[in-house]
ROZA-346046 format. One record per residue (C-alpha): residue number from 1; residue in three letters; y, z negated, x negated. Coordinates in Angstrom, 2 decimals. Each point is the difference from the previous one (the first is absolute). Layout:
<atoms>
nr,rest,Y,Z,X
NUM,ALA,Y,Z,X
...
</atoms>
This chain:
<atoms>
nr,rest,Y,Z,X
1,MET,85.00,-5.08,-55.26
2,ASN,-0.83,2.02,-3.10
3,ARG,-1.16,-1.50,-3.29
4,ASN,3.46,0.28,-1.74
5,GLU,1.60,-1.90,2.89
6,ALA,-2.76,-2.58,-0.15
7,ILE,0.27,-0.54,-3.79
8,THR,3.77,-0.14,0.19
9,GLY,-0.16,-2.44,2.93
10,LEU,-2.49,-2.24,-1.85
11,VAL,2.18,-0.17,-3.13
12,ASP,3.03,-0.74,2.22
13,TYR,-1.99,-2.79,1.69
14,ALA,-0.84,-1.53,-3.39
15,LEU,3.62,0.10,-0.96
16,GLU,1.16,-1.59,3.31
17,LYS,-2.61,-2.83,-0.37
18,GLU,1.03,-0.50,-3.63
19,LEU,-3.51,0.76,-1.32
20,ILE,1.60,2.44,-2.44
21,ARG,3.52,0.61,-1.42
22,SER,2.00,3.17,0.41
23,GLU,-0.62,0.87,-3.68
24,GLU,-3.82,0.05,0.81
25,LYS,0.08,2.53,2.87
26,ILE,-1.32,2.98,-2.10
27,TRP,-2.60,-2.12,-1.66
28,ALA,-1.19,-1.33,3.46
29,ALA,-0.17,3.57,1.36
30,ASN,-1.95,1.22,-2.98
31,SER,-2.41,-2.95,0.31
32,LEU,-0.63,1.03,3.58
33,LEU,-0.52,3.67,-0.96
34,ASP,-2.63,-1.07,-2.46
35,VAL,-2.00,-1.87,2.62
36,LEU,0.47,2.85,2.52
37,LYS,-0.98,2.58,-2.55
38,LEU,3.17,2.02,0.40
39,GLU,1.73,1.91,-2.72
40,SER,3.41,0.60,1.62
41,PHE,2.33,-1.64,2.41
42,GLN,3.44,0.28,1.48
43,TRP,2.18,-2.81,1.36
44,GLU,0.18,0.53,3.75
45,GLU,1.25,-2.70,2.32
46,PRO,-2.11,-0.48,3.23
47,THR,1.71,1.54,3.05
48,GLU,-0.48,-3.22,1.89
49,PRO,-0.34,-3.59,-1.20
50,ALA,-3.64,-0.91,-0.56
51,GLU,-1.94,-3.27,-0.37
52,LEU,-2.07,-0.73,-2.99
53,THR,-3.27,0.60,1.89
54,GLU,1.25,3.43,1.13
55,LEU,0.92,0.99,-3.65
56,LEU,-3.37,-1.13,-1.28
57,ASN,-1.91,1.67,2.73
58,ALA,1.80,3.24,-0.56
59,LEU,-1.06,-0.07,-3.72
60,LEU,-3.52,-1.02,0.86
61,ASP,-0.37,2.83,2.48
62,ASP,1.38,2.47,-2.49
63,ALA,-2.31,-1.32,-2.78
64,TYR,-3.08,0.34,2.33
65,GLU,0.96,3.57,0.85
66,ARG,0.20,0.93,-3.73
67,GLY,-3.31,-1.69,-0.75
68,VAL,1.63,-2.81,-2.11
69,LEU,-1.04,-2.66,2.48
70,GLU,-3.78,0.18,0.24
71,GLU,-0.51,-1.33,3.51
72,ASN,2.43,-0.46,2.83
73,SER,-1.38,-3.50,0.97
74,VAL,1.73,-3.33,0.02
75,VAL,-1.55,-1.30,-3.22
76,TYR,0.76,3.10,-2.07
77,ARG,3.54,0.15,1.50
78,ASP,0.57,-3.67,-0.89
79,LEU,-1.14,0.56,-3.52
80,PHE,2.35,2.92,-0.43
81,ASP,3.13,-1.37,1.65
82,THR,-0.36,-3.21,-1.99
83,ARG,-0.06,2.10,-3.13
84,LEU,3.22,1.64,1.14
85,MET,1.67,-3.34,0.64
86,GLY,-1.14,-1.19,-3.33
87,CYS,2.18,2.60,-1.60
88,LEU,3.05,-1.68,1.55
89,THR,-0.94,-3.60,-0.41
90,PRO,1.73,-1.94,-2.85
91,ARG,-2.09,-1.22,-2.88
92,PRO,-1.66,-3.54,0.34
93,SER,2.35,-1.54,-2.47
94,GLN,3.07,1.23,1.82
95,VAL,-1.26,-1.51,3.24
96,MET,-0.83,-3.35,-1.67
97,ASP,3.40,-0.13,-1.70
98,ARG,1.82,0.71,3.27
99,PHE,-1.95,-2.67,1.83
100,GLU,0.62,-2.62,-2.68
101,GLU,3.68,0.87,-0.16
102,LEU,0.39,-0.53,3.84
103,ARG,-2.23,-3.13,-0.14
104,LYS,2.57,-1.64,-2.31
105,GLU,2.49,0.17,2.92
106,SER,-2.48,-0.90,2.75
107,ALA,-3.80,0.28,0.68
108,LYS,0.80,1.39,3.47
109,GLU,2.19,2.76,-1.44
110,ALA,-2.78,0.96,-2.35
111,THR,-2.65,0.22,2.66
112,ASP,2.32,1.83,2.45
113,TRP,0.53,2.66,-2.60
114,TYR,-3.68,0.15,-1.04
115,TYR,-1.26,0.32,3.60
116,GLN,2.41,2.76,0.79
117,PHE,-0.98,1.78,-3.30
118,SER,-3.65,-0.13,1.01
119,GLN,0.80,1.73,3.19
120,ASP,2.36,2.60,-1.59
121,THR,-2.72,1.07,-2.44
122,ASN,-2.45,0.44,2.96
123,TYR,-2.35,-2.62,-1.52
124,ILE,0.43,-1.70,3.34
125,ARG,-0.46,2.86,2.43
126,THR,2.41,-1.09,2.75
127,ASP,-0.79,3.10,2.21
128,ARG,-3.66,-1.13,0.19
129,ILE,0.69,-3.67,0.50
130,ALA,2.24,0.90,2.92
131,LYS,-3.08,1.24,1.77
132,ASP,-1.61,-3.50,0.08
133,MET,0.03,-1.65,3.42
134,HIS,1.64,-3.42,0.25
135,TRP,0.51,-2.53,2.85
136,LYS,0.16,-3.72,0.57
137,THR,-2.12,-2.11,2.27
138,ALA,1.06,-3.40,1.36
139,THR,-2.68,-2.61,-0.46
140,GLU,-0.22,-3.81,-0.03
141,TYR,0.51,0.33,-3.77
142,GLY,3.21,1.99,0.33
143,GLU,0.53,3.74,-0.22
144,LEU,-2.79,1.62,-2.03
145,ASP,0.73,3.34,-1.75
146,ILE,-2.53,2.78,0.87
147,SER,-0.27,3.28,-1.79
148,ILE,-2.25,3.01,0.05
149,ASN,-0.17,1.52,-3.51
150,LEU,0.54,3.76,0.14
151,SER,1.74,0.44,-3.39
152,LYS,-3.21,0.31,-2.04
153,PRO,-1.22,3.62,0.56
154,GLU,-3.77,0.61,0.55
155,LYS,-1.67,1.93,-2.65
156,ASP,-1.20,3.49,0.56
157,PRO,-3.85,0.32,-0.09
158,LYS,0.34,2.70,-2.63
159,VAL,2.05,-2.32,-2.24
160,ILE,-2.64,-2.75,0.40
161,ALA,-2.75,2.46,-1.05
162,ALA,2.03,1.26,-3.03
163,ALA,0.78,-3.58,-1.07
164,ARG,-3.72,-0.81,0.22
165,ASN,-0.80,2.83,-2.44
166,LYS,2.47,-1.21,-2.61
167,LYS,-0.81,-2.59,-2.64
168,SER,1.06,-3.52,0.92
169,SER,2.69,-1.60,-2.11
170,ASP,0.86,-3.56,-0.94
171,TYR,3.55,1.03,-0.73
172,PRO,2.26,-1.44,1.37
173,ARG,-2.28,-3.04,0.39
174,CYS,1.42,-0.69,3.45
175,MET,2.93,0.88,2.28
176,LEU,2.15,-2.82,-1.38
177,CYS,-0.41,0.46,-3.79
178,THR,3.04,1.05,-2.14
179,GLU,-1.98,3.18,-0.83
180,ASN,1.06,1.32,3.37
181,VAL,3.64,0.62,-1.13
182,GLY,0.36,3.68,-0.40
183,TYR,-3.65,0.78,0.62
184,ALA,-0.69,3.57,1.27
185,GLY,-2.66,-1.16,2.40
186,ARG,-3.19,1.77,1.16
187,LEU,-1.80,0.85,3.23
188,ASN,-1.17,-3.58,0.49
189,PHE,2.99,-1.73,-1.54
190,PRO,3.67,0.33,0.92
191,ALA,2.54,1.59,-2.24
192,ARG,2.59,-2.32,-1.41
193,GLN,2.54,2.07,-2.05
194,ASN,2.80,-1.51,2.14
195,HIS,-1.30,-3.64,-0.29
196,ARG,2.10,-2.42,-1.99
197,ILE,-0.61,-3.75,-0.55
198,VAL,2.37,-2.73,-1.25
199,PRO,-1.05,-3.02,-2.17
200,VAL,0.33,-3.60,1.16
201,LYS,-1.02,-3.26,-1.65
202,ILE,-1.96,-2.15,2.45
203,ASN,-0.69,-3.57,-1.14
204,GLY,0.21,1.12,-3.63
205,SER,-2.35,2.94,0.24
206,SER,0.64,3.76,0.15
207,TRP,-0.09,1.58,3.46
208,TYR,1.45,3.13,1.67
209,LEU,1.73,0.60,3.21
210,GLN,-0.33,3.14,2.15
211,TYR,0.09,0.91,3.72
212,SER,-2.95,1.01,2.08
213,PRO,0.02,3.73,0.67
214,TYR,-1.12,-0.74,3.56
215,VAL,2.52,-2.71,0.98
216,TYR,-1.38,-2.03,2.83
217,TYR,3.24,-1.97,0.35
218,ASN,3.56,-0.01,-1.44
219,GLU,0.09,0.05,-3.89
220,HIS,-3.86,-0.46,-0.26
221,CYS,-0.31,-0.71,-3.69
222,ILE,-3.03,-0.61,-2.23
223,CYS,0.22,-2.26,-3.11
224,PHE,-2.96,0.54,-2.29
225,ASN,-1.25,-1.46,-3.29
226,GLU,0.57,2.27,-3.03
227,THR,-3.68,-0.67,-0.88
228,HIS,-2.82,1.35,2.16
229,THR,-1.48,-3.43,0.87
230,PRO,-1.72,-1.20,3.22
231,MET,1.83,-1.77,2.86
232,LYS,-0.19,-3.72,-0.25
233,ILE,1.37,-2.71,2.21
234,ASP,0.75,-3.03,-2.22
235,ARG,2.83,-2.32,-1.12
236,ALA,1.50,2.87,-2.09
237,CYS,0.08,2.23,3.08
238,PHE,2.13,-2.56,1.88
239,ALA,2.27,-0.31,-2.96
240,LYS,0.45,3.78,-0.21
241,LEU,0.67,0.39,3.78
242,LEU,2.64,-2.70,-0.12
243,ASP,1.51,1.38,-3.23
244,PHE,0.30,3.41,1.65
245,VAL,1.94,-1.36,3.03
246,GLY,2.09,-2.01,-2.47
247,GLN,1.04,3.31,-1.64
248,PHE,0.10,2.08,3.26
249,PRO,1.06,-2.57,2.70
250,HIS,0.60,2.76,2.55
251,TYR,-3.70,1.00,-0.10
252,PHE,-3.13,-1.79,1.18
253,VAL,-3.12,0.47,-2.14
254,GLY,-3.74,-0.63,0.65
255,SER,-3.39,0.60,-1.39
256,ASN,-3.16,1.27,1.65
257,ALA,-2.94,-2.39,-0.31
258,ASP,-2.37,0.49,-2.93
259,LEU,-3.32,0.38,1.81
260,PRO,-1.49,2.97,1.78
261,ILE,0.43,0.35,3.74
262,VAL,3.02,-2.29,0.10
263,GLY,1.66,1.59,-3.02
264,GLY,1.90,3.26,-0.46
265,SER,-1.20,3.42,-0.79
266,ILE,0.80,-0.30,-3.76
267,LEU,-1.62,-3.15,-1.32
268,ALA,-0.38,1.30,-3.53
269,HIS,3.70,-0.06,-0.88
270,ASP,2.04,-3.23,0.40
271,HIS,3.03,0.86,2.23
272,PHE,2.26,-1.31,2.70
273,GLN,1.73,1.58,2.93
274,GLY,3.52,-0.83,1.16
275,GLY,3.11,1.33,1.52
276,ARG,3.00,-0.53,2.20
277,TYR,-1.41,-0.58,3.47
278,THR,-0.36,-2.97,2.28
279,PHE,-3.52,-0.17,1.35
280,ALA,-1.05,-1.92,3.16
281,MET,-1.77,-2.57,-2.25
282,GLU,3.26,-0.89,-1.77
283,ARG,1.65,-0.61,3.43
284,ALA,-2.92,-2.11,1.23
285,PRO,0.77,-3.72,0.16
286,ILE,-1.86,-3.00,-1.34
287,GLU,-2.35,-1.13,2.78
288,THR,-1.29,-3.23,-1.57
289,GLU,1.72,-1.79,-2.77
290,VAL,-2.27,-1.47,-2.72
291,SER,0.47,-1.92,-3.22
292,PHE,-1.90,0.00,-3.32
293,ASP,-0.22,-3.27,-1.93
294,GLY,2.12,0.17,-3.14
295,TYR,1.91,3.06,1.40
296,GLU,2.25,-1.64,2.54
297,ASP,2.91,2.01,-1.39
298,VAL,-1.72,3.19,1.12
299,GLN,0.43,0.89,3.69
300,ALA,-3.36,1.16,1.36
301,GLY,-1.56,1.04,3.25
302,ILE,-2.43,2.16,1.90
303,VAL,1.68,3.22,1.19
304,LYS,-0.15,1.19,3.60
305,TRP,-1.94,3.13,-0.93
306,PRO,-3.20,1.66,1.04
307,MET,-1.37,-0.44,-3.56
308,SER,-0.36,-3.41,-1.81
309,VAL,3.24,-0.50,-1.99
310,ILE,1.32,-3.01,-1.90
311,ARG,3.78,0.34,-0.73
312,LEU,1.56,-1.84,-2.97
313,LYS,3.73,-0.25,-0.73
314,ALA,1.99,-1.60,-2.74
315,ASP,3.01,0.52,-2.19
316,LYS,-2.08,-0.43,-3.15
317,ARG,-2.53,2.80,-0.35
318,GLU,-2.07,-1.99,-2.58
319,ARG,-0.86,-2.43,2.73
320,LEU,-1.11,2.83,2.31
321,ILE,-2.20,1.45,-2.87
322,GLU,-1.64,-3.39,-0.62
323,LEU,-0.73,-0.68,3.73
324,ALA,-1.14,3.60,0.71
325,ASP,-2.37,-0.16,-3.03
326,LYS,-1.45,-3.36,1.36
327,ILE,-0.49,1.60,3.41
328,LEU,-1.63,3.12,-1.47
329,GLY,-2.37,-2.07,-2.16
330,SER,-1.02,-2.08,2.94
331,TRP,-0.45,3.00,2.23
332,ARG,-2.13,1.97,-2.49
333,SER,-2.67,-2.79,0.05
334,TYR,0.38,-0.99,3.65
335,THR,-2.85,0.12,2.44
336,ASP,0.03,-1.15,3.69
337,GLU,-3.18,1.26,1.58
338,ASP,1.10,-1.21,3.42
339,ALA,2.97,2.43,-0.26
340,LEU,-2.18,2.75,-1.63
341,ILE,1.96,-0.32,-3.27
342,LEU,-2.29,0.56,-2.93
343,ALA,1.44,-0.09,-3.51
344,GLU,-2.90,2.17,-1.31
345,THR,-3.42,1.38,0.87
346,ASP,-2.59,0.88,-2.67
347,GLY,2.74,-0.53,-2.61
348,GLU,2.47,2.44,1.57
349,PRO,3.37,-1.63,0.55
350,HIS,1.71,0.44,3.50
351,ASN,3.18,-1.99,0.01
352,THR,3.33,1.32,-1.25
353,ILE,3.65,0.20,0.96
354,THR,2.53,2.71,0.92
355,PRO,3.38,-1.45,-1.32
356,ILE,3.48,1.21,1.04
357,ALA,3.29,-1.14,-1.63
358,ARG,3.56,0.27,1.17
359,ARG,3.35,-1.79,-0.32
360,ARG,1.63,-2.02,2.81
361,GLY,3.53,-0.38,-1.34
362,GLU,-0.34,-2.17,-3.18
363,ASP,-3.59,-1.02,0.94
364,TYR,-3.22,1.75,-1.00
365,GLU,-2.68,0.45,2.67
366,LEU,-3.62,0.77,-0.39
367,ASP,-2.44,0.93,2.75
368,LEU,-3.64,-0.60,-0.85
369,VAL,-2.39,1.94,2.32
370,LEU,-3.49,-1.41,-0.15
371,ARG,-2.59,2.77,-0.24
372,ASN,-3.83,0.08,0.05
373,ASN,-2.20,3.09,-0.44
374,LEU,-3.29,-1.33,1.35
375,THR,-2.25,2.45,1.71
376,THR,-2.87,-0.60,2.37
377,PRO,-2.57,2.28,1.82
378,GLU,2.23,-0.28,3.07
379,HIS,3.14,0.88,-1.94
380,PRO,-1.11,2.15,-3.00
381,LEU,3.53,1.16,-0.81
382,GLY,1.20,-3.60,-0.02
383,VAL,0.19,-3.05,2.30
384,TYR,3.82,-0.24,-0.62
385,HIS,0.55,3.72,0.41
386,PRO,0.58,2.16,3.17
387,HIS,-3.14,-0.35,2.10
388,ALA,-1.88,2.96,1.40
389,GLU,1.65,0.02,3.37
390,LEU,3.32,0.64,-1.62
391,HIS,-1.12,2.75,-2.40
392,HIS,1.16,2.76,2.41
393,ILE,3.55,-1.11,-1.04
394,LYS,-0.46,-1.58,-3.41
395,LYS,-2.99,-0.14,-2.23
396,GLU,1.56,0.02,-3.44
397,ASN,0.64,-3.06,-2.23
398,ILE,2.93,-2.30,0.86
399,GLY,2.15,-0.04,-3.09
400,LEU,3.28,-1.50,-0.94
401,ILE,2.26,2.22,2.11
402,GLU,-2.06,-0.55,3.18
403,VAL,-0.31,-3.73,-0.69
404,MET,3.80,-0.14,0.30
405,GLY,-0.03,1.77,3.37
406,LEU,0.24,3.71,-0.58
407,ALA,-2.98,2.01,1.29
408,ILE,-0.83,3.11,-1.91
409,LEU,-2.24,1.87,2.37
410,PRO,-1.99,3.17,-0.70
411,GLY,1.55,3.37,0.82
412,ARG,-2.88,0.91,2.39
413,LEU,1.64,-2.34,2.56
414,LYS,2.83,2.30,0.65
415,LYS,-2.23,2.44,1.95
416,GLU,-2.48,-2.62,1.23
417,LEU,2.56,-2.25,1.59
418,SER,1.85,2.89,1.55
419,ALA,-3.29,1.21,1.49
420,VAL,-0.74,-3.51,1.32
421,ALA,3.40,-0.06,1.73
422,ASP,-0.59,3.44,1.60
423,LYS,-3.37,-1.01,1.23
424,LEU,1.26,-3.32,1.51
425,VAL,2.60,2.01,1.87
426,SER,-2.42,2.63,1.24
427,GLY,-2.91,-2.35,0.61
428,VAL,-2.43,2.16,-2.11
429,ASP,-3.00,-1.79,-1.48
430,LEU,0.88,-1.09,-3.59
431,ARG,-3.69,0.07,-1.00
432,GLU,-0.24,3.76,0.39
433,ASP,2.43,0.78,-2.87
434,PRO,-0.76,-0.67,-3.65
435,LEU,3.67,-0.81,-0.52
436,THR,-0.02,-2.90,2.49
437,VAL,-3.52,-1.22,0.28
438,ALA,0.47,-2.70,-2.67
439,HIS,3.05,-1.32,1.92
440,ALA,-1.72,0.05,3.49
441,ASP,-0.78,-3.73,0.40
442,TRP,3.47,-0.99,-1.17
443,ALA,1.70,2.64,2.09
444,GLU,-1.79,-1.13,3.14
445,THR,1.27,-3.57,-0.41
446,ILE,3.53,1.43,-0.38
447,ALA,-0.42,2.01,3.25
448,GLU,-0.80,-3.30,1.79
449,LYS,3.23,-1.63,-1.31
450,TYR,2.57,2.59,0.83
451,GLU,1.18,2.54,2.55
452,ILE,-0.09,2.98,-2.41
453,THR,2.14,3.00,0.59
454,GLU,0.79,3.16,-2.08
455,GLU,3.41,-1.62,-0.88
456,ASN,-1.39,-3.36,-1.27
457,ALA,-3.47,0.79,-1.34
458,MET,0.86,0.57,-3.64
459,GLU,2.23,-3.04,-0.20
460,ILE,-2.74,-2.19,1.54
461,ILE,-2.48,1.44,-2.61
462,TRP,2.36,-0.83,-2.81
463,GLN,0.59,-3.59,1.21
464,GLU,-3.78,-0.58,0.39
465,THR,-0.73,1.48,-3.43
466,GLY,2.46,-2.52,-1.42
467,LEU,-1.83,-2.74,1.78
468,VAL,-3.34,1.16,-1.49
469,PHE,1.59,-0.31,-3.39
470,ALA,0.97,-3.58,0.76
471,LYS,-3.68,-0.66,0.76
472,VAL,-0.92,1.77,-3.27
473,LEU,2.13,-2.54,-1.84
474,GLU,-1.42,-2.86,1.95
475,GLN,-3.55,1.16,-0.97
476,ALA,1.15,0.24,-3.65
477,GLY,1.18,-3.65,0.04
478,VAL,-2.56,-2.45,-1.35
479,TYR,0.98,-2.64,2.53
480,ALA,-0.04,0.88,3.73
481,ARG,3.12,-0.78,1.98
482,THR,-1.76,-2.56,2.12
483,PRO,0.03,-3.83,-0.09
484,GLU,-3.18,0.08,-1.95
485,GLY,1.32,2.51,-2.42
486,LYS,3.20,-1.96,-0.44
487,GLU,-1.91,-3.19,-0.76
488,ALA,-2.14,1.86,-2.58
489,PHE,3.22,1.37,-1.66
490,LEU,1.35,-3.55,-0.25
491,ARG,-3.28,-1.23,-1.44
492,PHE,0.56,2.49,-2.85
493,ILE,3.55,-1.15,-0.47
494,ARG,-0.87,-3.65,0.01
495,GLN,-2.65,0.40,-2.68
496,VAL,2.43,1.89,-2.27
</atoms>
């Protein structure tokens, strides 16, 4: 495909997706020529239908050959193709107006359009997300979702070196700030010319809605405070979560905890994550019903889940807010040395909550996941964190998405797990290969459980990886799923 065909195809794509109007074709083509540093152009339809990725790749390859694209690596190509898509993306106000117009008809219509728009502009790179590996694993807690994240490309060492030599910048202040809209990006910060956000009022304050560029599940959205202010789990947080699902009843929404280790990767900017997906946690039943004095109108119970979850349900959200705030306040200051729950050590607080809100018909539902970030010499990364024997599969923090039952495992596992399967079939020593040595103890226990063949090896490895994730969540739970752990959990509930 030559450059004229690619430019024509890209403009036609923008027309088809209603990013531009027919009257804007010439303007769109000229905007692309400016970025591509071309002085002339002829309309020339591609000889065969081409996908967006093919059109962009043709223009990127041509730009590199002509010296317009400095390096032919993923980071440089991403910066450049985002700039091209920015030429075709409607102005922020146009997107906001369209969203609000649709929202008057229905919140679902508005989000349906906005999610598709975010894909059409290549802000959500669907071609990359399709590379992620997904499967489900049956456990005693229901079917857990397991994924290996392959959509975030690894940086080229030359890019890392070049970025190190550039001056650091505090603009945008973080990946969530409104300053990202239209930002050109740099070697150590993604381009966002095709990024658009829409305003929402949450509990009377100004917030924005956007989608995650790396969707981990269907319609993975992020709702963030207009102001760059730290994450905080408090009464207002519960009110905001329930207000959000009041406005968008087809979505769930939750917040990462507000302390290191048990919190998310961005603690400096108050934000929630939501979307249109049913996680295993939502399907999990109440295991033990409980009641809180003065809140008999609120249904409550301990959820059958590997982590320690109190579920509240009522038709009046103010009652949920009051009770959740009472539970949070009690948990913040709660110590039970017999259960290794310490509210603080040396003035450092340890107790917090990961809350998740959803609608159940006319009712509001709030899951409160008790978290604690205590560390010890035996568990320096966290007592209620994946322990060392599971780090070969999962070492990273357990945030909101994983709390709900979706494992986001590192990309290295694609090669490593495949190599483990191969060696179990062939009988080769796993400890002789750097790819498999970390998995050797685990793999040897698998070999004792199954009759492994070339046909079933990978399926067995996937199943066992999912079972490791279930153990990861159990270790992240503050109360062990034992009679002693259950009694300790009930001790906390009784004192609330």
